[in-house]
N, C-alpha and C positions, 0 to 999 in steps of 0.2 A: 611160297604161300600155298596152302591147302586148297583144293577145289571144293566146291559146295557138295559134291557127290561122294567125297571120301568118308569112310566110316569113322565115327568117334565114340569114345567111352564117356564123355562128359554129359552132364545134364545142364541145360540152360534154365535158370530160374529167373523169372521176371517178376519183380516185387512192385506192385502198383503204388503209386503216390497216394498221399492222404486226401488231396483235393480231387475235385471232379473236373479239373481243367481238361477240356476236349483235346487240346494240343498234346497234353501228357498222355491221354488215353491212346491217341493215334500213334504216338512214338512207341508206347509199350506194345501195342498190337503189331506194328511193323516189325519190331525186333523179334517178337514171338514167331511171326510168319517166316521171317528170314531164317530164324533158327531151324525151322522144319526142313529147309532145303539142304541142310547138312545131313548127309546119309547117317542114320542111326541115332541122331540127336534126339533125346527126349526133352521136351519143353514143358516146364511147370510154371503156371501163372498163379501167383498168390497175392493176398492183400499186403499191406505195408508190413514188413518184417518187424519193425520196432513196436507196432501196436498189437501184434499177435501174442496171446499167452502160450506158454510152453505146451500146454495140453491141447492145442488147436489141431484141427485136421491137417493144416498146412505143415506144422512142425512134425506131426506124425508121419506124413508122407515123406518129408525131407530126411527124417531119421532112417527110413527104409533105403535110401540111396547110398550106395557104397563107393561109387566112383568119384572122380573129380567133379567139382561144381563150378559153373560160371554164373555169377549172380549179378544181375543188374538192378539197381534201386536208386532211390532218390535221396540217399544219405551218403556221407563220405565213405569211401572204400574201407578205411580203417574201422569206422563205426559199424558198418555192415558186417565185417568179419567178426567183431566182438559181440554183436548182437546175436549172430548165429551160434557162437561159441557158448554164450550163456544159456542158450536153449538146446544145448546138447549136440549141435551140428558142428563138429570140430575138424580141424585140419590145419595145414600150413598155409600161411599167407602167400598166395600166388601173385607173381609180378603182373601188373597192368601198366602198359605204356601209354594208353590214351589219358591225356591229361597231366602227364608226368613231365613233359618237355620243359615247361616253364621253370621248374625248380632246378634242373640239371646244371644251369649255368651259374647258380648262385652258391655253389659249394664254397665254404670258407677255407681258406689256406691256414692251417694250424701249425705253429712252431713246434720244435722237438720238445720243449718244456711243457707246452699245453698238452702234447700228445701223452706225455708220461702221466700228467695229472688226470687226463680222461681215462687212461688205462687203469689207474688206481680206482676210479669211480666204477669202472665196469666189473670189478671183483664182486660186487653185490650180486647175489643170485636172484634171478627173476623166476617168477612162478612157473612159467613154461619150461624153464631149464630143470626144475625139480619134478614137474609133472608134464612131460612131452605130449604133444598132440599127435593125432594120426598123421601118417606120411602123405595121405592124399592132398592135392592142391585145391584151394578154394580162391578163385579169382573174383574179386569184387569190383564191378564197374559202376562209377558214379554217373548217373544220367544227367546230372546238372552240368557235366563237362561239355556236352555236345547234344544239340537237338537234331542232329543228322543221323538217321538210323543206318545209313551206308557206312559212316565212319565206325559206329559201334559194331556193326556186322563185320567190318574188316578186322577189328580188334578181337572179336570172338573167334574168327577164323585163324588169326595168328596164335591165339592161345591154344586152340584145338590142334594146330600144326606141331606143337611141342609134345604131343602124346605119343606113346609107343603103340602103333597100330597092330603090332604083332599079337598084342594081348587081348585084342577085341574078341568078345564072345558073341553069342546070339542076342538079338534085341529083347528087352524085357517086354512082357505083355502089357497092354494098356490097362490102367486101373482107373476105375471110377470111384471117387472118394465117397464115403458114407458120411452123411451130415448127422451129427449127434446133438447139436444145439438147436432148440426149437426156433430160435431167432435167426438161424442161418437162412440165407436166401437160396433159391434154386440155382443150379448151375446153368448158365446160359450157353448151350451147345452152339448156338449160331453165332455168338459174338466173336469167336476166334476159330474160323473154320479149319478143319484138318485137311491138308492138301498133299499128304504123303508121309510125313513124319509123324512122330507121336507127340500130341499135344494135350495137356490136361490143365483145366482151369478150376481152382477151388475158390469159391465165393463164401466168405464168412463174414458175419457181422463183427465189426471191431469198433473200439472206441479209441480216441486219441489219448496217448499215455505220455507220462513224463517220469523217467527213472534213470539212475546212472548205470553205465555199462563199464565194466573193468577191462582195460587192456593188459592182459596178463604177460604179454612181452615185455611190458614196463614194470608192472607191479612187483614189489619185493615183499609183500605180505607184512608190511610194517604195522598195520592196524590203525593207522592214523585216522582213517575214515570212520572206523568203529567208535573211536573216542570222540570224534568231533560230532558226528550226527546224533541228534537227540530225538529222532523219529523212528528208530528201530528199523531202518532200511537195511543196514549191513548186519551180517552175522558170519559165522565160520562153519565149515562143512566137517565131515567126519575125520578129515585128516588135518584139521586146524588150518585150513586155507580160506582166505577172505572170499565172500560171496555177497551178492546182492539178494538178501534173504526175503525181504518184504518190499519188492519194487513199488508197489502202488501205495506204500506209506510216504513215499517221497512227495515233497511239497512242490506243486507245479510252478515252473519258472525259477526255481532255486538252484543255483549251480555252486553253492558255497563249498561243498566238499572237494570239488575239482580244483579250487584255489589253494587248499591246503595240502593236497596230495604232494608229497616230495618228488614223485616221479612223473607227474602229469599223466597218471594212468587212468584217470576217471573221465569218461566221455558222456556228454549229454547230446545225443544225436540231433535233437531238434533246437539246440541253442543257436542264437543269432551269430555268436562269435565263432569263427571257424576252427580255432584251436580247441575250444571246449567241445565243439561239435564233432571233432575227430579228424580234422584236416591234417595232412602230413606235408611238410616241406622238406627240402634238402637239408640235411644235418640238423633236424630239430630234436634229435633224441635228448639233448641236454637242455633244450629250451624250457624256460620257466614261463608258463602262460600268465603269471602275475607280474612279469617284468616289462611287459610292452603293451601299449594300447592297441597295437596292430592285432594282437590276439585277444581282445576283449577284456583287457585288464582294467583295474580302477584308474582314475585319472592321475596324472603325474603328481607325486608327492604323497599320495595315499598308500598306507601300509596294506598289502594284500591280506594279511592276517586279520587286521581290523575290519576290512571290507567283508571278508567272509564271516566274521562274527556278526557284523551288522545285518547281512543277508539272513544269517540264522536267526537272529533276534526278531526280525520282521515276520518270519514264519512262525516262530513261537507265539508272538502276539496274536497273529491270525488264528492260531489254534487255541487261544485262550489260556496260554501258559505264561509263566514269568520269564523275563529276558535273562540272559547269562552274560553276554558281553564277552570280552577277552578273558577267559578264565585262566587259571594257573597253567593248565596244559599248553594253551595257545601262547602264553607269555614265554614259556620255555621254547616253544617253537620259534618265536621271534628272536630270542637270544641266540639260538643255535644257527638260524639263518644268517645273522650278522657276523658270526664267527667262521662260516663256511667259506672254502676258497671259492673264488670266482670261476664260473664255467665259461665255455667259449662265447656264449651270447653276451654274458656280462662284459667280457673283454672287447667284443665287437661294438657294444654300445658306448664303452669308454673311449674306444678309438674314434667313433663318430663324434663324440662330444669334444675331443681334442681338436677335430677339424673345425669345429665352430661353424657348421653349415647353416 
């Protein structure tokens, strides 16, 4: 384990929670102060990553950072990674052990026939295979996992110990952010005192937001979300790759597009159902979030396509528009799903049914 005095090339990013819960504020401050004890560690405290617009001072500052990042936030690690990615802060998903122990023992034993079937499924190219991200590591730690700052500090030190210290250069000069928005509040220099390391806090006015985030490690660019969403949220970029073009067009509380995504690649970080919010469990790459109530699916017996259509119709009515229901495109999706071979979660559920527990 690395000592707190050893030099690092990483930047620790502390993303504040949406609420003003004093216990959350204390935990964020404790983590920021402990980060300063790591020699050479730059600590950046920002508002909630999900609520920040791409042109914010926080994302401008994050875009200047070229080294590895350790990001602690109040959303699931996978969600935090892809929130950063959509805002131009890209890299490889770094391993985080804190909170991952529970899933390690639940790995499913898959037979040879099933393995062959899974291999065939993996032939489909993911967006990140076509457009690889930077080589740098972005380690995202979910603060919901532990309220013990010492445990989180230990995980940060473990991550830092993986770095190549021979490549460390001189420390970057401290930067005071310029505030460009009139509603931004002043930086409180006394709220997080500098005790030897570099620490910078950016205070910006934010509003709570609701929009989808795409996991491009799963996304196959099938455009199902573009066809399904009728609010103009999705679009394509210059290389015909899917993107969330108008995030604030999304209807608050509606996760319908995540239910129709064939690869479970659409995340709503603030949704109450863990899998829709970006939770990751052992072997969940093939899991369909609409197959199990454990992951926030419709009640047993309901068709997930019909539920998604109903959720979409509710939002259309609220917007003063006509309902659509299960259109021809969704009917084709239903037919295709019924013909598709079972994945390993389907087989696991069938096995449990046979046990008649």
